[in-house]
N, C-alpha and C positions, 0 to 999 in steps of 0.2 A: 504494500500500500504505500503509495506518496505521501506523505505528509504537509501539510501547509506550512510553509517557513514563516516564522513569528518574526518581527522586527523587535530587535534586542535592543532595549534602553539599559544604559550601562549606568547601574544604582551605583555609588558609594556603599557597601553595607557595611555597619559598623560591626568590627569583630571583636568579639567580646574576650578578653583574656580569660584564661580557664587558671584556677588556684584550687588546690586542695583544701576542702572543707573540714573543719574541726566539729564534733557535736557537741554542742553543749545544752546543758538542762536547763528548763526555765525554770528560774529559782522564784519560790514563794516571798513574796514582798510584804512591807508592813500594811496593815491592815485587813481588809478584804481581798486583796488582790489573790485573783485564784492562779495556781498552777499551770492549770490547763490553756492553752493557748487559745486564743479568739480566732475566728477565721473571716474574712473579708472576700467572697469570691465576686469579680466583676468579670461577666460576660459580654461582649460587645455581639454586636449581631452583623453578618455579612462583612466583616472587617477584614482584610486581605493583610498577608504576611508583611508587604510592602508600603501598605497605607501609614506607617509610623515614620518618624525622624529617625528613631533609633536603629531601624531596620534597613534606611537607606532610602527612604524619598526626599526630594529636594524640595516639595511642594507643600505637603501636610505638616503640619507644626504639631507636635503633642507632647510637649514636655513634662506633662504629669503621668502619662503613660509610660513615657521613657523613664520616669523615676524609679518605676517598679523593676523595671528590668536593670536597672544600673545600681539600685541596691538589692539585688536577687540574683536570680539563676535563669540564666535565657535559654531555653530550650530550641536551637537552632531547626531541630527536625521534629518540633512539635505538628500534631495533626488534629483536625477535627475528626468526629468518627463518621463525618458523612460530608457531602457536598451540598446540601441543602440543611436547612434547620431543623424542623423536629426530630430528625433521627439523633442528630448531633445532641441535641439538648436530653433526650431521652440516654442515651449512652453514658452522658454525664451523670443523670440521677442515678442509673441501675448499673454500671460497671460493666458494663458488656456491650459487644459490637453491635450494629443494626441488624445483622442477620439474625442474630439469636432473639432480640426483643423484639422483631417483627414491625418496627416503624421504621420502614425501610425509605418514605418518602415524607414531604410536608405534607401536615393534617389537613385535608381538605382538595389534596390532587386528585385528579381523576385518574382512574384505574379501568382496566377491560373494556369492554367496549364502549363505556362510557368517553374512552379517551378519544374516539371519533368524533365528540363534538368539538373538541378543539380546534378541528379544521387542520389539523398537521399532517395527515394523510402518509403517517409512517408503516414501515413493514411491520412493527409489534405494538401487541396488546399490551402496555402496563401491568405487571404484577400487581394484586391488589394487597395490601398492607395493614398493620395495626393502627387503630384510630384514637388510642389513647393509651398511658400508662398502665399496666398489668396489677389488678387490684391487690395481688398477691405479694407483691414483689416488697422487698424492704429498701426504700429509697435511700439516697444519700443523708436528705434532711430527717427521717426517721431514726437513722443509725445515729446522728447527730443529737437528737433528742434523748436518744436511749442513753446516750453518754452523757447525758447531763446538759445539755447546750439550749440555750433560748436561740428559736429560728424565725427568720427575718425573711421575705422576699419582696422585690420590689421590680417590676417592669414586665417584659415580657414572657410568656409561658407558653403558649401553642402544643401544649401535651394534653389536648382533652377539652370536651365540653364541660360545661357544670357539671359537678360529680367527680370531675377529674382535674381541679384547679389547685394552686400550690396547697391550700389549706387544707386537701383530701390526702398530700402526700408526704404530709411531716411540718407542714411549715405553720408556725403559731402565728403568724402574722403574713396577711398578702396583701398588697399596693399594687392595684394594675394589671396583676396576672390573670389572664382568660383566654377564652377562644382563639384571639384573633392573633395572628402571625405578623401583623403591621399595625403602627400608630394610624387607628382608622379615622379618628378627627386630626391628624395631622400631628405636628410636633411643636403647635401654638395652643394654647387653651382657647375655646373649650375643647373638650377631649369627648372623644364617642367611645367610653371606656366604663364600664358597669362597677369597676371596682377602683375607679379612679376619680375623686370627687373635682369638680371644676371650682377654681379659688380664685381666680382673677384672669379675665381676658388675655390674651397675649402672652402668659407663663409658658415659659419653655419647657417640654417634657421631659430633656434630660436631666434640667438641670432639678426639675420638681422631684425626681426619681432617686438623685443624689441628697436632696432636702430630708425626704422621708426615710432615707437610710441614716443620714447625720441625725435626726431626731431620734429613730430607735439607739444608736447607739448612746445618745446621751441617756436617755431615759432609761437605758437599760447598763449601764457603763459598770463594768465587771467589777472595778475599783470598789465601786459602792454596793453592787448586790451580793458581790462573792461567785457569781453564775455567769460562765463563758457564753458566749454569744457566736453564732453562725450568721451572716449577713450576705444574703447572695444577691446583689445587683447587676439584675439582668436589662441591659439597655435595648429598648427599640432601635435607637441607633447603631447603625448607619444604613439600616434598611428603610426603602424607599416606603412612602413619596420623601424625595431629598428635599429638604427645606433650609434653610437659614436667613439670618436678618440682613438687611442692606448693608450693614456696615462691613461684615466679614464677608460680604459676596463682594464687595467694591476691595475689600484688603487682598483678597485672593484673585480676583481679575488682573489688578494692578501687578502682583508677583507673578502670574501666567504670561503676562504680555512683556515683564521683562525677562524673564527665562526665554522669551522667545517662542512663538504660537507657533505648531507646525501645521504644513498646509493641509493635511489630512488628518485625520485621529483613529479612524476604524480600517478594518480589514475583513473581509468576508472569511470566515470559518465554516464547517460544514452547513451547519443550519440557518448561522446569525452575524452579523457583522460583530468584531470584538474591539472593545477601546483598546488603543494603542499605547496611548498616553495620559498621564496624570496634569491634567489640567482644567479641572471642571469646578470653578467658583463655588457654586452652588453646595456640591459634595464637601469640597474642603473646609466651609463654613460649620456644615453638619458635622464634621471629623471634629474640627477644635472645639465646638460648644459639648461635645461627649468629653473631650479630653479636658475643659475646664470642670466638668462636671465630677469626673474622677480625681482632679485636684483638691473640690471641697471636700470630699469623704475622706482623702488622704491627711489632709489639714485638720482633720477633725481627730482623726486615730493620734497625730501627734498633739493636739492640745490638750485630748483628754489622759495623756501619757501610754496611750497603748500601743502605740507604734512597735516597742521593742518585744511585744509580747503577744504580736498578731501576725497569723499566716496569710499574705494576700496571692489570690492567685489572679492571673487575668489571661484571659483568652477569647477565642471568637470561636463561632458554631459552625464556619466555613468561609469560604475565599470570598473576596472582594466582586462586588458585581460587575464585570468587565463586559457582560453580553446579557442581553434579556432586562426583566425589570426597567432599571431606569440607568443602565449601561451607565454607571458612579465614576468607575475608574480602571487602571490598568494596574496587573499584577507582575508584568512584565521585572525581570527574566524570567519568571515562572510562566509556563503556559497556562492559558483559560484563565477559568475563575469561575465563582457560585453556580454550581450546574453542573461542572465538569470533572472527568476523571483524572485530570492532570494536576499536578502539584498547585497550582494555581487555585486549584478547586477545595484543596483539602488542607494545603499547609498553612499553619496558623501563627499567629504571635502567640506566644506560651511562655508566660514569667512566673517565676514562684519566688516569692519574697518570704524568708522564715529568718529574721536576723541572729537569733543563736544557733543556726543550723548553718547557714550559709553566708560567704562572703560576698560583699557587693561587688557586681562585675563578672561574676562568675558565667558560666558558660559550656554547656554541653551539647554534643550531637547526637546523643542517643535518641534515636525513633522513640515517639513516645504518642500517647492519643489523648482525646477526652476521656477515655472510659479508665483510663489509670487514675483518673484524679479523685475517684471515690476511696479506692484504698490507701491512696496516697494522702488524703485528707484525714483519716480513721488514724493512720499510723504516725503521723506528725504530732496529731495529739494525744497521743496514748490509748484512743479508743479501742476497743476490740474490733478486730478485723472481721469479714464477715465473706468466707470465702465460695459459701454458697451460693451468694449472688453475685460478686462481681467478678464472676468467672471468667471475664476475658482483660480486666482490668489488672495492672499490676503495681505494687507501692513501688514508687521511684524516691523514698525515704534513704536508700543505698545510695541513689546519684546525688542525691543532697547533701548526703556524709561524704562526698567525694570518689565513692566507687560506681561501678557500673550493674547493669543487670546483664543475665544470660542472653544470648542471641536468641530471637522468637521473631515468630510472623505476624503482622498485623494486616486486619482484612478489612474489606469495604463492600459493599453489596448495594447497587442502587439499579435496581431491574425496571427502570423508568427513563421517560424522557425530560422529565421537565420541563421549566421555561427560560433556560439560558444558551441551550443549544449541545449540551452534553447527551452523550448517546446512553442506552442501556448497557451497563458491563458493571463487573467485578475485579477488584484489584488485590493484590499480595504483595506486601514489601516484605522482603527479608534481606538484612544486612543491607547493602549497597543497591538492592536489584528489587528492580520493581516491574510486575508483571500488568499487564490489562487483560480481558479476557471480554470482546463485546459478543453482545446475544444474536444482533442481526444477521451475521454470517460467520460467527466463529472463531473471526480470526483472532490471533493473540500477539500484542505487541510488548518487546522486553527493553526496559531504560536501565542504564548502569547512572544511578542518580548521583554517583562522585563524580562520574566523568563528564554527564551531560545532563545537569539539573534544569536546563529547556525542554529534555523530551523531544528532541530533535531526531535521534538516530535511534531507531528501532534497529535492536539486535539480535533479535529473535532466530534469525534464519543461523547465525553464525554461533549460537549458542543452543542448537537445538536439544540436547540433554538437559540443559539447567531449566530450558524454558519447560520440556514435559513434566520434570519434577514439580515446579513451583504451580504449573497448571492442576497436577493431581492434588498437593497439597490443599490448593485454592477450594476447589470442589470437595475435598476428602472433609474440610470445615462445613461448608455452606451446605452439604447434605446431612451432616451430623446434626447440625441445628435447626434443622429443616428450613432453609431458604426457600423461599417462594420465586420462580421465575418467569420471565415475559414468554408472551406465546406469539405465534406469526399470525397476524391478521389476516383472514382468508378473501376479505373485500380489498387488500391493497391494490391500489393502482399507480402504479408507477409513474403515469404520467401528470396525475392531479399533483403528487409531490411535486415531481419537477417544475410544474408551474407555478407552484407556492413557493417555493425557494427564488425561481427567476423572480416573482414577485418583491421578496424581502431584497434582493441583490439590487434590482431595480427603482423601488419604490423607498424602503425602508432605509439602506443606505444613505441614501442622498438627504432623506429627511432628518437623520442623525446629525449627518456633517453640518446641517443647517441651525438645527438646535444647539450644536457646540458651539459655532459661531456665532449664535444669539447669545448664550449665555457668558460669552466674552466681549459681545460689544457693549462700548460705551454708555451707550442710552438704551439698555436692557432694561426692559420693564414687565415684571410678571402678569400688571394688570389683575388679577386676582390677589394680589399682595400674598399670596402664598410660595413665590419665588422659585418658579418653576417646578414644581410639584409633580410626580406623576405618579399614580395608584396603580399598585401592583395586587396580583391575586394570589399572593403565599406570604 
């Protein structure tokens, strides 16, 4: 198969200096200070690996998120458990890969014959999937409650309808978490959210969620209560609709112009155009506001004297949106983005700060995933592990102490098409090798990520034995956990799909280029005062 060559944007990626970390016990201090560490888990939505200053972006400004990396450990091979949101979020809650828990697509996506209603005319009918967290599972917050923690959730949930909301799965407090995967009312109040009260028109959603987290920390200050806290701040940002203020738009428009605006911003991939440049001032403003919100919470930890005794985790649920949705960012030099089987779709910012364990500025290239965070958090705070639950996740405590894990295989399963242009496929990564199995035609691609991070050179034909072994291991795992697979659509008409794709290239591509130029125009006016926002359906 011939691969589309992507233009490579050279990014200066910060190299984190490695260090040997010494384990330090959390000492019990005066008063009612608890020995158990508190936990602040920050999850961004649709936030790509290169959407931060600390990972090489020359456009976005993220000093507060950068601070977590600089004061903790950066996992340069950190992955989401899926290329889209709900499956990844479920894996964090459950400690298992997506094929095992069965939530393999964003909840609400069409499957089976319903997929035909999207008008995509594809070869396959996507597999069905689970639509909520299993009631019988012991979730991460439930495990934390059992360990004596007060639990708090703020933001995006998207793991089931009422009856399967955060409060039904172990969170004492739920602010803003419900069925929807996007901020229905946008990023400025009034919100269309049954679990988030409107206070003042124009209030920013990301800052509101940060303020709710701050209020929780102050009202449940472990230094006063003697009870540790588990706070889960799950931003709706930077999911579409993308919105920002006029001031931030102007700041980043100026910066984009000074950096030099490329003549074109997109190239056609298999199903959709894909963004090649980071120059969207609306998205950049949305990113900065989320970073401001992170800073508000981190500063509160400092002011309360909790910063030395709080485990801070920061990651994202899937790659940046380079195609589909709001076509917001570029993940280059990583290939693809949200919804894709390539590194741009699954490799994430993945930072862990634990001052008593990890020296600031540490880094590791060990491949890890969101499923590992469940056992890691339990292990770090000294709670009992639950190996019968987190069957795929592994505790990263040995890495935080300066050691390593035994080599293992990581698995991704996405038997769907999605909205961003990725293909139904399953992936295994073991060591430096990554194999992708495609369900449309059964072909397999093999990449050596150490030598070919951009995934431009398929070396399956030169490594047939290795390809066969990895494929067998992939399907042994999938079959063992009862994975569901897509099926051929007997009504598939290649001429209809060809016509659809031609329209995308001849109509959609020019429209996207025009929108990009409009966003960068000095007289840009969104008219509706919501700054170029665009509703998405996931």
